[in-house]
C-alpha positions, 0 to 999 in steps of 0.5 A, spaced: 405 650 661 406 657 665 406 654 671 411 648 670 416 654 667 415 658 674 417 651 678 423 650 674 425 657 675 425 656 682 428 650 682 434 653 678 435 658 684 434 654 689 440 649 686 444 655 685 444 657 692 445 650 694 451 650 690 454 657 692 453 654 700 457 648 698 463 652 695 463 658 699 462 659 707 459 666 706 453 669 702 452 676 700 445 679 698 446 686 694 445 689 688 452 692 687 455 685 687 460 687 693 463 681 697 460 679 704 464 682 710 469 677 712 466 677 719 459 675 716 456 669 714 450 672 711 451 680 709 445 683 706 445 690 703 440 695 700 438 702 700 431 701 699 429 694 702 429 690 709 430 683 711 423 680 713 424 674 717 418 669 719 412 672 722 407 668 726 402 669 731 403 668 739 400 661 738 404 659 732 411 661 736 410 658 742 408 651 738 415 651 735 418 644 736 424 644 740 426 651 738 434 653 737 437 658 742 438 664 738 431 663 734 428 670 732 421 671 729 416 677 729 410 676 733 404 679 729 400 678 736 404 683 740 407 686 734 414 685 736 420 681 735 422 675 740 428 670 740 429 664 744 434 664 749 435 656 750 430 655 755 424 661 754 422 666 749 424 673 750 421 679 747 425 684 744 423 691 747 425 698 749 420 698 755 425 700 760 421 706 762 416 701 765 421 700 771 418 704 777 422 705 783 417 705 790 419 706 797 416 702 803 419 704 809 426 704 808 426 699 803 427 702 796 425 697 790 425 697 782 419 694 778 421 687 776 428 688 780 431 687 787 430 692 793 435 695 798 434 697 805 436 704 806 436 704 814 443 705 814 443 712 811 441 717 817 435 719 815 433 723 822 436 729 820 429 732 818 427 731 825 432 737 827 428 743 829 431 750 831 428 754 837 430 760 840 428 762 847 431 769 849 438 769 847 439 761 847 438 758 840 437 750 840 437 745 835 433 738 837 437 732 839 443 737 839 446 742 843 445 750 844 448 756 844 447 763 847 447 769 842 447 774 848 454 776 846 452 778 839 449 784 841 448 786 848 443 792 846 437 789 846 433 795 847 433 797 839 426 794 838 424 801 841 427 805 836 422 807 831 424 810 824 420 816 822 420 820 815 418 828 815 419 830 808 426 827 806 428 827 813 429 820 816 430 820 824 431 814 828 428 815 835 433 816 841 438 817 835 440 822 830 437 824 823 439 824 816 437 828 809 435 823 804 434 828 799 441 827 796 439 820 795 435 820 789 433 826 785 429 822 780 422 824 782 419 818 778 419 815 785 411 815 783 412 809 779 413 805 786 406 802 787 404 800 794 400 793 794 396 790 800 395 782 801 392 781 807 395 785 812 402 785 808 403 792 805 409 791 800 412 797 796 414 796 788 421 794 788 422 794 795 420 791 802 414 789 805 411 790 812 406 786 816 400 791 819 397 786 823 399 789 829 396 796 827 390 797 832 384 794 827 379 797 831 378 803 827 373 799 823 368 802 828 369 809 825 364 810 820 364 816 815 357 819 814 355 825 810 349 830 812 348 835 807 355 838 807 357 836 814 362 830 814 362 826 820 366 820 823 363 816 828 366 817 835 370 823 832 369 830 830 365 833 823 367 838 818 363 842 813 364 841 806 360 847 803 367 851 802 369 845 797 365 847 792 360 852 792 357 851 784 351 847 786 348 847 779 353 841 778 347 836 781 343 837 774 348 834 770 347 826 769 352 821 768 350 816 762 354 810 760 353 807 753 358 801 751 365 804 754 363 811 753 361 815 759 358 822 758 356 827 762 349 831 761 351 838 757 358 836 757 363 831 754 364 824 754 370 819 755 372 812 752 373 807 758 375 802 753 383 803 755 381 802 763 386 796 764 381 790 766 379 783 764 378 785 756 374 779 756 366 780 755 362 786 753 355 788 755 350 791 750 344 792 753 342 786 756 346 782 752 354 780 753 359 778 748 366 777 746 369 779 740 376 776 741 380 774 735 382 768 739 379 762 742 375 761 749 376 755 753 372 753 759 375 748 763 382 749 760 387 754 759 389 752 753 383 752 748 384 748 741 387 753 736 382 751 731 376 751 736 372 758 738 369 755 744 373 749 747 369 746 753 374 741 756 370 736 761 377 732 763 376 726 766 369 727 769 364 721 767 358 725 769 359 732 767 357 735 760 354 741 756 347 742 757 342 747 754 335 747 757 329 751 755 321 750 755 318 747 749 312 752 746 308 750 740 308 758 739 315 759 739 319 761 733 327 761 731 330 766 728 330 767 720 338 767 719 338 765 712 344 762 709 350 760 713 354 755 716 352 754 723 350 749 729 343 751 733 339 748 738 332 752 740 328 749 746 322 753 744 321 748 738 326 743 741 329 743 734 337 742 732 341 744 726 348 743 724 351 744 717 350 749 712 344 752 708 344 757 702 337 759 703 332 760 708 331 752 709 333 753 717 328 759 717 322 759 722 317 757 717 321 751 715 323 748 722 318 743 725 317 742 732 322 737 735 325 736 728 333 735 727 337 737 720 344 735 719 348 737 712 347 741 706 340 745 705 337 740 709 330 741 711 326 738 717 319 742 716 314 736 719 314 735 727 319 730 730 322 730 723 329 728 721 333 730 715 340 729 714 345 729 708 345 734 702 338 737 699 334 732 703 327 734 705 322 731 711 316 735 710 311 730 714 310 729 721 315 724 724 318 723 717 326 722 715 330 724 709 337 722 708 342 721 703 342 726 697 336 730 694 331 725 698 324 728 700 319 725 705 312 728 704 308 723 708 307 722 715 311 717 718 315 716 711 322 715 710 326 717 704 333 714 703 339 714 698 338 719 692 332 723 689 328 718 692 321 720 694 316 718 700 310 721 699 305 716 702 303 716 709 308 711 713 311 709 706 319 708 705 323 710 699 330 707 698 335 707 693 336 712 687 330 715 684 325 711 687 318 713 689 313 710 694 306 714 694 302 709 696 300 708 704 305 704 707 308 702 701 316 701 699 320 702 693 327 700 693 333 700 688 333 705 682 327 708 679 322 704 682 315 706 684 310 703 689 304 707 688 299 702 691 297 702 698 302 697 702 305 695 695 313 693 694 317 695 688 324 693 689 329 693 683 330 697 677 325 701 674 319 697 677 312 699 678 307 696 684 301 700 683 296 695 685 294 695 692 298 690 696 302 688 690 309 686 689 314 688 683 321 685 683 326 685 678 327 689 672 322 694 669 316 690 670 309 693 672 304 690 677 297 693 677 293 687 680 291 688 687 294 683 692 299 680 686 306 679 685 310 680 679 318 678 679 322 680 673 328 676 671 330 680 665 328 687 662 320 686 662 319 693 659 311 693 657 309 687 661 304 689 666 301 683 671 294 686 671 290 681 674 288 680 682 291 675 686 296 672 682 304 671 682 308 672 675 315 670 674 317 673 668 323 673 663 328 667 666 328 660 669 326 659 676 329 653 680 327 650 687 332 647 690 337 648 684 341 654 683 342 653 676 335 651 673 335 650 665 327 650 664 322 656 666 321 652 672 325 646 675 324 643 681 329 639 685 324 634 689 317 632 689 311 636 687 304 636 690 298 639 686 291 639 690 286 641 685 280 636 686 282 632 681 288 628 684 287 621 685 292 615 685 295 613 678 293 619 675 297 623 671 298 631 670 295 633 663 295 640 660 289 643 656 290 648 650 291 654 655 296 650 659 292 649 665 294 642 668 290 637 672 290 630 674 287 626 668 286 618 668 292 616 663 287 611 659 284 618 656 291 621 655 293 617 649 287 619 645 287 623 639 283 629 641 289 633 643 290 633 635 284 637 634 286 645 633 281 651 632 284 656 627 280 662 624 282 665 617 278 671 616 271 669 618 272 661 617 273 657 623 276 651 622 278 645 627 284 640 625 282 634 622 274 636 622 270 641 618 269 649 618 264 654 619 263 661 616 262 666 622 260 672 617 253 671 619 254 672 627 256 680 626 256 683 619 259 690 622 266 688 622 269 694 620 267 699 626 274 698 629 276 702 623 272 708 625 277 714 626 276 721 629 279 727 625 279 734 626 279 740 621 279 747 623 273 746 628 270 741 624 270 734 628 269 728 623 268 720 624 270 716 619 264 713 614 260 717 619 257 725 620 261 731 622 260 736 627 262 744 628 265 745 634 266 753 633 260 754 637 263 751 644 264 757 649 271 760 649 276 766 649 282 767 645 283 774 647 282 776 640 278 783 638 271 780 640 268 781 647 269 775 651 265 773 657 269 777 662 270 785 662 277 785 660 279 787 652 285 787 648 285 793 643 292 793 639 297 795 645 291 797 650 288 792 655 282 795 658 275 794 660 271 796 654 276 796 648 277 803 648 284 806 647 286 807 655 288 802 661 294 799 660 299 800 654 305 795 653 310 798 647 314 793 643 320 794 648 316 791 654 315 798 657 308 799 661 304 805 661 298 807 665 295 813 662 300 814 657 302 811 650 309 813 650 312 810 657 319 812 658 320 807 664 319 799 665 312 802 669 310 809 667 304 812 670 301 819 668 295 823 670 293 830 673 295 827 680 297 820 679 296 816 685 298 808 687 294 805 692 296 798 696 291 795 700 293 789 704 288 784 707 287 786 715 292 785 719 298 784 714 303 789 711 303 792 704 310 794 702 315 795 696 321 791 696 328 794 692 333 789 690 339 788 686 342 782 683 348 782 688 343 782 694 343 789 696 336 790 699 331 795 701 324 796 703 318 801 705 311 799 707 306 800 713 307 795 719 299 794 721 301 791 728 305 797 730 301 803 726 308 805 723 310 807 716 318 804 715 324 805 711 329 800 711 335 798 708 334 791 709 329 786 706 324 785 711 320 790 715 321 787 722 325 790 728 326 797 730 331 799 726 331 804 720 326 810 719 319 810 723 314 815 721 308 815 726 301 818 724 301 825 726 308 826 724 313 823 729 319 820 726 323 815 730 330 812 728 331 806 732 324 806 735 317 805 733 314 809 738 317 816 738 314 821 742 317 827 739 317 830 732 324 826 732 326 821 737 333 817 736 334 811 740 342 811 739 348 815 738 347 821 733 353 825 730 353 832 728 358 837 725 354 843 729 348 844 733 344 850 731 339 853 736 333 857 735 336 864 735 337 865 743 342 859 743 342 853 747 342 854 754 343 849 760 350 847 758 356 847 763 361 846 758 367 848 763 366 841 767 370 836 763 371 829 764 378 826 764 381 819 765 388 818 767 389 810 768 383 808 772 382 815 775 376 818 772 376 826 774 371 831 773 373 838 772 373 843 778 370 836 782 373 830 785 376 824 782 374 816 783 378 810 782 375 805 777 380 799 778 375 796 782 370 796 777 373 791 772 376 786 777 371 780 776 376 775 777 373 770 772 376 770 765 384 770 763 387 772 757 392 768 754 394 772 747 388 773 743 385 767 747 380 767 753 379 762 758 376 760 764 379 754 768 375 754 774 373 747 777 366 749 777 361 750 772 359 756 767 351 758 767 349 762 761 342 765 763 342 761 769 345 763 776 345 755 778 348 751 773 347 744 773 352 740 777 354 736 772 354 741 766 360 744 765 357 749 760 349 750 762 345 755 757 338 756 760 333 759 755 327 757 759 325 765 759 324 765 752 320 761 747 324 764 741 332 764 743 336 758 742 344 756 742 347 758 736 354 757 733 355 760 726 361 760 721 363 760 714 363 754 709 369 753 706 368 746 702 373 740 702 379 745 703 377 746 710 380 742 716 378 740 723 383 738 728 386 731 728 385 730 736 385 723 735 382 719 741 376 722 746 369 723 748 367 729 745 361 733 741 364 738 735 361 742 730 366 745 724 362 750 720 368 750 715 366 743 713 359 743 716 360 737 719 357 734 726 360 729 731 358 727 738 360 720 741 367 717 742 373 715 738 379 710 740 383 712 734 383 717 728 376 716 726 374 723 727 381 726 724 380 731 718 382 726 713 376 722 715 371 727 716 366 728 709 363 735 708 356 735 710 357 729 714 354 727 721 357 721 725 354 719 732 356 713 737 363 710 738 368 709 732 363 711 727 366 714 721 363 718 715 368 720 710 363 721 704 360 727 701 353 728 705 354 721 709 351 719 715 354 714 720 350 712 727 352 706 732 358 702 733 364 702 728 359 704 723 363 707 716 359 711 711 365 712 706 361 713 699 357 720 697 350 720 700 351 713 704 348 711 710 351 706 715 347 704 722 348 699 727 354 695 729 360 694 724 356 696 718 360 699 712 357 703 706 362 704 701 358 705 695 355 712 693 348 712 696 349 706 699 345 703 705 348 698 710 344 697 717 344 691 722 350 688 724 357 687 720 353 688 714 357 691 707 354 695 702 360 696 697 356 697 690 353 704 688 346 704 690 346 698 694 343 696 700 345 691 705 341 689 711 341 684 717 347 680 719 354 680 715 350 681 709 354 684 703 351 688 697 357 688 692 353 689 686 351 696 683 343 696 685 344 690 689 340 688 695 342 683 701 338 681 706 339 676 712 345 672 715 351 672 711 348 673 704 352 676 698 349 680 692 355 681 688 351 681 681 349 688 679 341 688 680 342 682 684 338 680 690 340 675 696 335 673 701 335 668 707 342 665 710 348 664 707 346 664 700 351 668 694 348 671 688 353 673 683 349 673 677 346 679 674 339 681 675 338 674 679 334 673 685 336 667 690 332 666 696 335 661 701 330 657 706 336 654 710 343 655 711 346 655 704 353 654 706 355 660 701 352 656 695 353 661 689 347 663 684 352 664 678 347 665 672 344 671 670 336 672 670 335 666 674 331 666 680 333 660 685 329 658 691 334 654 695 334 649 701 326 648 703 319 647 701 315 652 697 308 652 698 303 656 693 296 657 697 299 653 702 302 655 708 305 648 710 308 645 704 311 638 705 314 637 698 319 641 695 313 645 691 306 644 694 301 647 689 294 648 693 290 649 686 291 648 679 298 649 675 298 653 669 303 652 663 302 656 658 303 653 651 302 646 653 307 641 655 309 637 661 314 637 667 321 635 665 325 630 669 332 629 668 332 621 665 339 621 662 341 614 663 348 617 664 345 620 670 342 614 673 345 608 678 340 603 676 338 598 681 333 594 678 326 593 675 320 596 678 315 590 677 309 592 681 303 592 676 296 590 675 295 586 682 297 592 686 292 596 682 286 591 683 287 592 690 286 600 690 279 603 690 278 611 688 273 615 693 270 621 693 272 625 699 273 632 703 279 634 707 277 635 714 276 642 717 281 645 721 286 639 719 293 639 721 296 641 715 292 647 713 288 643 706 282 646 704 276 643 706 270 646 701 272 642 695 270 635 693 276 631 691 277 624 688 283 620 690 285 614 694 287 612 701 294 613 703 294 607 708 291 602 703 296 604 697 302 603 702 300 596 703 301 594 695 305 600 693 309 603 699 314 607 694 308 611 693 307 613 700 311 619 704 311 621 711 311 629 713 314 632 719 307 630 723 307 623 721 301 624 716 301 620 709 302 623 703 301 620 696 307 621 690 303 619 684 309 617 680 310 610 682 303 609 681 303 611 674 309 606 673 305 601 676 299 603 671 304 602 665 306 595 668 299 593 668 297 596 661 303 591 659 300 585 663 293 586 659 296 586 652 301 581 654 
């Protein structure tokens, strides 16, 4: 009804528009009821909407039949408007910039346009060259003029200017006094500079000195004693310059930028003009600029502390090299946001830790960890995401709070634990503790070796066991349990069985209505099969092939029943079983415990008070520790350790005033460490302030430090014998300070401090360093390193070559090469502060790069062609490698090509995979895991339901807790399982709690099934009953009567037989069977014979049964 109403409304609108077109030549579409412009046939007006014309792709556009001139469309393929000119389609574009001018010879051309010849323009003017010969000035291809008349005084070249004081004189001429020109004595501000042989004066002219006799370089100065000599010249005695020979005792020293003279003052050289880029500290070199550093670029990105630009090179990169050593260490840096690589352990880290998880003890050799509080402790281990731990060798932990303990184990998702060696745990709260076991889904446990638990709350504890579905336990070895609904309390405890519980199973049908529904033939070979036999169930539900003549007896009506001790058979007698065992109440015996007396119902009791044990009462126990009141002592007296009501502990006193109070004549505390270890006392407060005192055995020194460890030379160090060191652990005098000491005054021994020449002072003016009563030196040459350039607060090096740190020969293809080969403990470290989701990273767009930003603790390496690595697509603690990979979820990970990890703790690997659900996993090609805790594996599989699993090609598991396996099967029912044995063309399993096996043959104990269901052995149907067939007349297209009967049966002879060993269809050869020869049956009842793929004949007993029915009717006729 609603649809008809809509059609009616549309018809009225169209009719209105048609009538309006008939009544008026103009149309106005607006919201203010204004009339159309007189010049417009159609006048559209809106402040919030636009005109949307037809949208076609290029194929559709060019396929329009006989388009009219002026026809306008929007082409989705080119993302532009096109109109038809009457002959061709023309794109509307603003790409006039594509027209490029080019010149070939005298031909000037414009791209997509014409060209003109510029030969008529006289272009040879550039060939005209001026030349001067004597006084004759000539122009090439032109005339010449004589310049002699301009100035006949040609000897002016011989006139030389000279300056004495302020008197300027010209050779063979007069002189003038320049003193009156400028009395401003600040001409010292004019600076001379020399570039090559050109000497220039600031704000003045320059002269070329190349004509000066340069052979003066042969003259060499030499100093012998106080005699200064010049080669090929005289010598002078400098002894008279300074007779104060005791200056030789003074030694210059440089610490940082402070230059000091022995027994004198010091000056700070920091003000010397220079590169202001790098600072030395011992053997270290550092840069503490507030700006950024660029290598290969003069414009480092404003949010990149180190920006290495490799330009268009296809070979250059960043290289960190070193030497692996099993004994190497990494520094204990504790909490922080950082990226670091240490070649000694070949270990890489990027992200943030809030504790010690990236300290040396938690870093395995050749391990990798990304994200938040990740720990890769095992050798060759990998941890990614948030709070993940990979302890085992070659283990992997990914997601949120997962742990991989076993060697070669893998834990993925959230709160998953892979404990067994080579085990795998995926999903939420799963545990795989058995060897090579696998647990997937939510709260599943695979504790048996090689066991598999998939779904919700399942346990596979038997070896080689499989538990699938919801809350089923399989403890039997080599057994399979499949739960199609909640099977809490169900345990498949037998070995070598398969149990499908809680729902209906369909083979070749997607909607089974019975516990097992087979859409096709069933074959069961148990040794009792024979032509004409029917399947009959016994009282326990075990089916077997039986002669139909024995089926129609009354024996099946006999039922055993037990009432008390009376056993009865239906339609028969009963017997009293009381005489078999009169002690029927043993099960009623209960144990009870009263005090220390243990009693058994209707039996005796025993006193457990004599059992050994200590309850720390007033008695003396087997050990020598006794408790007497508030005292804990060795003999029970009032000494030892006293604990008062406030928890204060006293030793030697019953009135402790502090948390620990020692009292004695000479109280002593002894701390003795095992040989080679360090006894210490640590002091800590709640805000993280620490101090420690203790003995360092390998250095033989007693240390006092305001830190939480005894390592290093800092602090106060006291050696046996009394020598004290500050900043050194090997003091050789009573007090040795390795560093700078500041004092308000010095006190001598009464006779003063001797040997100090206070009168000589250092001073620095500009770059000139002077010593009082001595000479001066120019330091400007010390800082002209010509390497780094300052730009505001930034620093850059745009050399075309490479930069080496720790190496003098950086790798030719490494723009930055850090070589750590000489150390087993040094590494490459980037530190920062984690800021959380509020932190930002630069939106750099497309490019090939590696980047780490501590603010988000996020790492990227590879290439993007769009905005995949811009700030909005980078999750905190996330990691992405490859091309166009995106990890925007919290603690997410994406590897490969266009892989996207959007959900929190999600993982996407492969090509075109997408993990959008929280803690979801997508692997393979174009797979999608959109449900929370879902898993999609293979090609184009989709796991859309929460806790769902899709494996194979183009499968879809959209129901919660659903499983889709195989090719192009859909499972939308909750807790249902769909297995496709061929292409199911997106056939949907819609019902809940269903298991459907579609599209092929199923073999049980048979690897070559030729029927829809082939059972090699017995088939059980607990509770009795028989197979149900769809037989409703309304479902049948009746072709006629089946008439074969007694005459056909008389030609058949049952036989005993064994199947041949190693037969082609894999049938067992040991059992003896009773049956018929198919070729003989084919002659008389051909409908009962079928052929498998290998042309072998098989019997279908169903036609034989109906033949027997006709035979019985014939016998009774």
